C-alpha positions in Angstrom: 0.0 0.0 0.0 1.4 3.5 -0.7 2.8 5.1 2.4 1.2 8.5 1.7 -2.3 9.0 3.1 -4.8 11.7 2.2 -7.8 13.4 3.6 -10.9 13.8 1.4 -10.4 17.5 1.6 -7.1 17.3 -0.2 -7.8 14.8 -2.9 -8.5 16.1 -6.4 -9.3 14.0 -9.5 -5.6 13.6 -10.5 -4.6 12.5 -7.0 -7.5 10.1 -7.0 -6.6 8.5 -10.3 -3.0 8.1 -9.1 -4.1 6.5 -5.8 -6.4 4.1 -7.6 -3.7 3.0 -10.0 -1.1 2.6 -7.3 -3.5 0.5 -5.1 -4.5 -1.6 -8.1 -0.9 -2.3 -9.0 -0.4 -3.7 -5.5 -3.6 -5.7 -5.3 -3.4 -7.1 -8.8 0.4 -7.4 -8.6 0.7 -5.7 -12.0 2.7 -2.4 -12.4 1.3 -1.8 -15.9 -2.3 -0.9 -14.9 -3.9 2.3 -16.0 -7.2 4.0 -15.5 -8.5 2.2 -18.6 -7.5 -1.3 -17.2 -10.5 -3.6 -16.9 -11.3 -4.9 -13.5 -10.9 -8.7 -13.0 -13.7 -11.1 -12.4 -12.3 -11.9 -9.0 -14.7 -10.2 -6.6 -12.4 -10.6 -3.7 -9.6 -8.7 -5.4 -12.0 -5.9 -6.3 -13.3 -5.8 -2.7 -9.7 -5.5 -1.5 -9.0 -2.7 -4.0 -12.1 -0.8 -2.8 -11.0 -1.1 0.8 -7.5 0.0 0.2 -8.6 3.0 -1.9 -11.0 3.9 0.9 -8.2 3.9 3.4 -5.9 6.0 1.3 -8.5 8.6 0.3 -10.3 9.2 3.6 -11.4 7.4 6.7 -14.9 8.6 6.1 -15.0 6.7 2.9 -14.9 3.4 4.8 -18.3 4.2 6.3 -19.8 3.9 2.8 -20.5 0.5 1.3 -19.5 0.5 -2.4 -19.8 -3.2 -2.8 -23.3 -3.1 -4.3 -22.0 -0.8 -7.1 -18.9 -2.9 -7.8 -20.7 -5.3 -10.1 -21.5 -2.5 -12.5 -17.8 -1.3 -12.8 -15.8 -2.3 -15.9 -12.6 -0.4 -15.5 -10.5 1.3 -12.8 -12.0 4.6 -14.2 -15.4 3.4 -13.0 -14.0 3.1 -9.5 -12.6 6.6 -9.7 -16.0 7.9 -10.8 -17.7 6.1 -7.8 -15.3 7.5 -5.3 -15.4 11.0 -6.8 -19.2 10.9 -6.4 -18.8 9.8 -2.8 -16.4 12.6 -2.0 -18.7 15.1 -3.7 -21.6 14.0 -1.6 -19.6 14.1 1.5 -18.3 17.6 0.7 -21.9 19.0 0.8 -22.2 18.1 4.5 -18.5 17.7 5.4 -17.8 18.7 9.0 -21.4 19.5 9.8 -21.5 17.0 12.7 -19.7 17.0 16.0 -17.2 14.4 15.0 -15.8 16.5 12.1 -12.2 17.2 11.6 -9.2 15.0 10.9 -9.2 12.2 13.5 -12.4 13.5 15.1 -12.7 14.7 18.7 -9.7 12.8 20.0 -7.5 15.1 18.0 -9.1 18.1 19.6 -8.8 16.6 23.0 -5.1 16.1 22.4 -4.7 19.7 21.2 -6.3 21.3 24.2 -4.7 18.9 26.6 -7.8 17.5 28.3 -9.4 14.1 27.8 -13.1 14.3 28.6 -14.7 11.9 31.0 -18.1 13.0 29.6 -17.6 13.2 25.8 -21.2 14.7 25.5 -20.0 17.9 27.0 -17.3 18.3 24.3 -19.9 17.5 21.6 -22.3 20.1 23.0 -19.5 22.7 23.1 -19.1 22.3 19.4 -22.7 22.4 18.4 -23.8 25.8 16.9 -27.4 26.7 17.1 -27.7 26.3 13.3 -26.8 22.6 13.6 -29.3 22.2 16.5 -32.0 23.7 14.4 -31.5 20.9 11.8 -31.0 18.0 14.2 -33.7 17.1 16.8 -32.5 16.0 20.2 -29.3 18.1 20.2 -28.4 21.0 22.4 -26.5 24.2 21.3 -23.3 25.4 23.0 -24.9 28.7 24.1 -25.3 27.7 27.8 -21.8 26.4 27.9 -20.7 29.6 26.3 -22.4 31.6 29.1 -20.5 29.5 31.7 -17.2 29.6 29.9 -17.3 33.4 29.6 -17.5 33.6 33.4 -14.7 31.0 34.0 -12.5 32.8 31.4 -13.0 36.1 33.2 -12.1 34.7 36.6 -9.0 32.9 35.4 -7.6 35.8 33.4 -8.4 38.3 36.2 -6.8 36.1 38.9 -3.6 35.7 36.7 -3.3 39.4 36.0 -3.8 40.3 39.6 -1.3 37.9 40.9 1.4 38.3 38.3 1.3 42.1 37.9 0.9 43.0 41.5 2.0 46.6 41.1 -0.1 47.4 38.0 -3.0 49.8 38.6 -6.6 48.7 38.2 -7.1 50.6 34.9 -4.2 48.8 33.3 -5.4 45.4 34.4 -9.0 46.1 33.2 -7.7 47.1 29.8 -5.5 44.0 29.6 -8.4 41.7 30.6 -10.7 43.3 28.0 -8.1 42.6 25.3 -7.5 39.0 26.3 -11.2 38.0 26.7 -12.3 39.9 23.5 -14.0 38.0 20.8 -11.2 39.0 18.4 -8.5 37.4 20.5 -10.5 34.3 21.3 -11.2 33.7 17.6 -7.5 34.2 16.8 -6.4 31.8 19.5 -8.9 29.2 18.3 -6.7 28.6 15.2 -4.1 26.9 17.3 -6.6 24.1 18.0 -8.1 24.0 14.5 -11.4 24.6 16.3 -13.3 25.6 13.2 -12.7 22.2 11.6 -14.5 20.5 14.5 -17.6 22.7 14.8 -21.1 21.2 14.2 -22.8 23.6 11.9 -26.0 23.7 9.9 -25.6 23.2 6.2 -26.3 26.8 5.4 -23.8 28.1 8.0 -21.2 25.5 6.8 -21.6 26.6 3.2 -21.4 30.3 4.0 -18.0 29.9 5.7 -19.1 29.7 9.3 -15.9 27.9 10.3 -14.0 31.1 9.7 -16.5 33.6 11.4 -14.8 35.2 14.4 -18.1 35.4 16.4 -18.7 31.6 16.0 -15.1 30.7 16.8 -15.1 33.0 19.9 -18.3 31.6 21.2 -17.0 28.0 20.7 -13.9 28.8 22.6 -15.9 30.0 25.5 -18.2 27.0 25.3 -15.1 24.8 25.3 -13.8 26.4 28.4 -17.2 25.9 30.1 -17.1 22.2 29.0 -13.6 21.7 30.4 -14.7 23.3 33.7 -17.7 21.1 34.1 -15.7 18.0 33.2 -12.5 18.6 35.0 -13.1 21.4 37.5 -11.4 24.7 37.9 -7.8 23.4 37.8 -8.4 21.8 34.4 -10.1 25.0 33.1 -7.3 27.2 34.4 -4.7 25.1 32.6 -6.6 25.3 29.4 -7.3 29.0 29.6 -3.7 29.9 30.4 -2.4 27.6 27.7 -4.8 29.2 25.2 -4.4 32.9 26.0 -1.6 33.1 28.5 1.1 34.0 26.0 -0.7 37.3 25.3 -1.0 38.5 28.8 2.2 40.5 29.0 1.5 42.3 25.7 -2.0 43.0 26.9 -0.7 44.6 30.1 1.9 46.7 28.2 -0.6 47.8 25.6 1.0 45.9 22.7 -1.9 43.4 22.8 -4.3 46.0 21.4 -2.4 45.8 18.1 -2.6 42.8 15.8 0.7 41.2 14.7 0.6 42.6 11.1 0.3 46.1 12.5 3.1 45.6 15.1 5.4 44.2 12.5 4.6 46.9 10.0 5.3 49.7 12.5 8.6 48.1 13.7 9.8 47.3 10.2 9.1 50.9 9.0 10.9 52.4 12.0 14.0 50.1 12.0 14.4 49.1 8.3 12.5 52.0 6.6 10.8 49.3 4.6 7.4 47.6 5.0 7.0 43.8 5.3 6.2 42.0 2.1 3.7 39.2 2.1 3.2 36.4 -0.4 0.2 34.0 -0.1 -0.4 30.7 -1.8 -3.8 29.0 -1.8 -4.1 25.2 -1.7 -6.9 22.6 -1.7 -10.4 22.5 -3.3 -12.7 25.5 -3.1 -14.9 24.1 -0.4 -11.9 23.5 1.9 -9.2 26.0 0.7 -6.2 26.6 2.9 -3.7 29.4 2.6 0.1 29.5 3.3 1.7 32.9 3.8 5.3 34.1 4.0 6.4 37.5 5.2 9.8 39.0 4.2 11.7 41.6 6.1 14.3 43.5 4.1 14.2 40.8 1.4 14.6 37.8 3.8 11.8 35.4 4.7 11.1 36.1 8.4 8.0 34.0 9.1 5.5 31.5 7.7 1.9 30.9 8.7 -1.2 29.0 7.6 -4.9 29.7 7.9 -8.4 29.1 6.4 -8.3 32.6 5.0 -5.7 34.9 3.5 -6.0 37.2 6.5 -5.5 34.4 9.0 -2.4 33.1 7.1 -0.9 36.6 7.0 -1.5 37.2 10.7 0.1 33.8 11.5 3.1 34.6 9.4 3.4 38.1 11.0 3.2 36.5 14.4 5.9 34.0 13.6 8.1 36.8 12.3 7.4 39.0 15.3 8.2 36.3 17.9 11.4 35.4 16.1 12.8 38.8 15.0 11.2 41.6 17.0 13.8 41.4 19.8 16.7 41.9 17.4 14.9 44.7 15.6 14.0 46.5 18.8 17.7 46.4 19.8 18.5 48.2 16.6 16.0 51.0 17.4 17.1 52.7 20.7 14.2 55.1 20.6 11.6 52.4 21.0 10.8 50.8 24.4 12.4 47.4 24.6 11.2 46.4 28.1 7.5 45.8 28.7 7.4 46.5 32.4 4.1 46.9 34.3 6.0 49.4 36.5 6.9 51.5 33.5 3.3 51.4 32.3 2.2 52.6 35.8 4.7 55.4 35.8 3.4 56.6 32.4 -0.2 56.6 33.6 0.9 58.6 36.5 2.6 61.2 34.3 -0.4 61.4 32.0 -2.6 62.0 35.1 
């Protein structure tokens, strides 16, 4: 069997034809097969071929029984047509259920670092109201979102209070607002691929609901609420700080109010007298397109990022460049503050007052 595996979102017709030919060459022990090669009369061999192709194309394909259609196929091309039709049908509703995403919910559990004792809580956290409207007996994530919002606020407030013990109330309030904002939560959801796991109604799925910041932010809060109910406050605290903790210092110093593209642009203009240059490449089929971005500083690639939209990919690339190169650039610009100190922020507020 070919070592390379594929998800149904990545396979196009050329890939599919290649996969079928490679699998047929192994099953039939014949390296000369082509798409036009006629299928043998051996039903077992054909069944083996269908199973291997299903494994190579997508795990989801194994849930569809193609054996009833196999008797009507004449060539390998007929198998390609059958699987193409299967993937087309799946793409219409792909990812609309709570087990969507590569590897299902286990992958998401691994990403967030919490294994649910009550898997129903995780499923509910991912169920948007548009999905619930089309599926009787399901519950939306809105109540969990309500709970998660409160847990998020407590954890972030506690961490800010304890870590920046000398910072004034106004500074802490601004920092908390930046961290718990819908914009920040939606951005942080990308590190878990949360959009891929959402259960959406067909209309919401087709209109790009997996990329909508409001839906992603609500799902993050619902996920926090689910972790809290399943594992208690300690588990919720670990998840919250893992998800948003890296941005706390920037939020306290005020840098968190700027997105990474803006930060990088300002710093590059000040230090290099040049603006960052972005290049973006789109990959995958239209219904599941992904983008890879590179950002260059002074002609050198400084960061790469990926996203479900061009904007997300550019932000990810800018963040990678900022985290890797901002320190060196700041050292080259003595007029710019290089130490993000809460005490300095407090002193500045006192001067302004």
